[in-house]
N, C-alpha and C positions, 0 to 999 in steps of 0.2 A: 610698540604696541602697547598691555597693561601701564598702566605705571602704579602705583606702588594706594597712590588715595584709592584706584578705582575698587578696592580686595573690602575701604572702609565708610558703604552702602548702611548701615545700621549707624553708626556714629550719626551721619545724617540724619537716619532716622531719627533717632533721637532725641537730636539737635528740632525739626518738628516739631517735636512733641511737645517738648517744652515750653517754647515758642505759645504752640497753638494752649497747652495746660497756664500758664499764665499769664494770656488773653482773658481766658477762663477765670480765674484765678479774682483776677482785675474789672472781670462783670460780676464775679460777686460780691467784690467788695465795697462794690456797691449803689448792691441790692438790685442789678436788671436783672441776674438769674432768677433769685425768689417775687419778684414783679414779674417774672414770665409766668412763671412753674404753677404764683398764686393765684393768677388768672384767668389761665386757662381749668375751666369747668374737664373739659372729656378729658384731658388726660391726658390726652396725644404727647403733648410736650414730650411726660415721660418719657412712653416710650420713644418718641426717634429721640432723646439720648443716651437711652438704654442702647440700644441698637449703633450706636456712632459707638460709645465707647468701647462694644464687643467687634465693632468691625474695627476701631483703631489697634487695639489686641491680638490682630491677627495679622490684621498689616505691619505691628514691629515684627510677628512670627517670620513673616516671611520675609520683611525685611535682612533680620538675621540669615534666611536659608540663603537668600536668594544669595550675603556678601558667600558668605561660607560658598559657595558657585566661583565667582570671580575670584578668588580667591585660591580655588582646584586651577582654574583657568589659569594664574599667574603663574602656579608649578608647575604646569601644564608649558606656559610658556618654556620656561628656564628649562625644561627637560630637552625642549624638543631644539633648544638651541642647540646643541652635540650634532654634529652631522652622525655619528653611529652612537646605537644606545644598546645597551647589554637586554639581551632575550629576555619579556615579560617586567620593560618594563613599566609598562601601563597597567603591572597590578601594583604600582608602588601608588599609585594617584588614590585620592580619598574619596565618600561612597561620594554618590553623589547624581546626579546630572552630566556632571562631565568627566567624569570617571569614566558611570558606563558607556557614555557615548562614545570615549576616546578609546574601552575594550571591543566594545563594537562594531569600532569602524577595522579597528586592529583585525580583529576576526571577517570580516566582511573582505579582505587582502584585496588580489587585482583584479579588477573591473567590478569593483563594488559602486556604489552611487554615495557620494557624501552628502549632499545634498539632501538625502529623503530624513536620514539619524539626525542634522543641520535641524532640520523640519519639525523632525518631533518634538529634538530642547526648546524651541520656540515653543511650541504648542502646548506643550506639556507646563512650560511658566507662567503663560497666557491661560491654563483653566485654572491655578493655584491661583490666578486675581480676577479670575470674574466673577466670584459670589462675591467684589468687594463692589465691585463695580454694581453692583445687579440694586445689595446694600444703598449705594448712594441716589440709586434712581429710586427704589422705598422710600429711603426720610422722603424724598421730591414731592414724593406721592403722597407720603403722610401730611405732607405738607398742605400740599391740595385736599386732603381731605377734613383736617384742620380748620381749613377755609369754610368750605362748606359746612360743617357742623358748626360754623360759630354764627352761620346768616342762618340759625335751621335757629339756633335758638334765642337770635336778633327775631325769625317771624313769628316763633309762639306768642309773642307776648297779645301779637296782635289780634290772632287768632278769638283770642280772649276775651278785647275788651269788651265793654258792653257802652261803654258813654265816651266823655269828651270832659271831664271838670278835670281841676289844675289838678288832685291828689291826683289822680287816675293816669295824666301823663306823669304826671312825674315818677313815677311807679313803670311807666311805659320804657322810658327813658331809663329809666336806670337799668332796670334788665334787657332795652337793646345795646348798651351801653357794653353791655357780661358779655352779649353772644359776639358784637365786635371781637374785642380785646380779643378772645379766645379762633378768632381768625384770624388780626393780626396777627398773635403772639405763635400762632403753632405756621401759623405759615412762613415767620421769618424764625422759628429755629427751625422748619427741615431745609428754609435754604441756604441756612449760615452751614449746620452740621451736610451737606450738600456739597456743598462746596469744598469744603476743605477736604473731606472726603475721596470725593474726584482729585486733588491734588494732590493727597497722600499718592494715592494709589499710581499715577505720574509718575512719583518718583521710580515708582516699581518699577512699570512700563518700559521710562526710557532705561531704563539697569536694564533693565532685559533684554531689552529689544539693542544697545549696545554688545551686551551676552553674544547674542545670537551671531550678531556682525563681525564680532573677532575670532569667536570659532572658526566661522564660514572662512574666515580669513586665512587663520591661519592651517586647518587643512589643507585650503586652495598653495601655500606657499609649504605647507613641510609633508602633505601628501600627495603623491601626482598620480596621474588616474591609472596607473600598471603601479599601484598598492600604495603601503606605511613602507615609513623610511629603514633602510637597511635597520640589522639587526648584530650585534655579537652576539657568536654560540659562546658558551661560557666552554673552561678550556673542561678536558675530559684527562 
């Protein structure tokens, strides 16, 4: 069933965050980040980076919470390893989705449909990740918005042209290059941050799907259709 490494989701998330932070430090040291921010007159890149930072902080919190749920599943598996359990054994499970799932399952008793509860756990986990996926799509769209804004900056000087002398053409090309820089750097920033955030939340989605699958297997193996496993009543 579960292995101990399955509970270390937060550690894997911290490793991913460290690699991303190291890549950002390299880009900062090489002046690439400063170049992109200084060249973006629309300041959309600042918005993109700020949203990505906030979403990554939420991602780390969700990884921590999901790691606790996976650890609770480990505890559940060790408890279910015995053929007979003390009455009220489910109350000793940690609080959270897994603990509440088992307590609800025991309450349903004979004739209960465990798949409904398993689906509810999966939906609850997916709802927690929905905001991250929305922000990931929003980052990409902000990058595309920067592309449009950049082209607008490129075209504005053309509408103001009154002649074709060399000085006018030089200033026109300078203004157009500034607009092109806005379009390119905001698009690049949006693509990179959106892709990274999708990768980060893919890790959470895969871990959540594995947890739901394991819960379904545990239910199928240890909870038959006639009700929960037998319990040993305390001696009077």
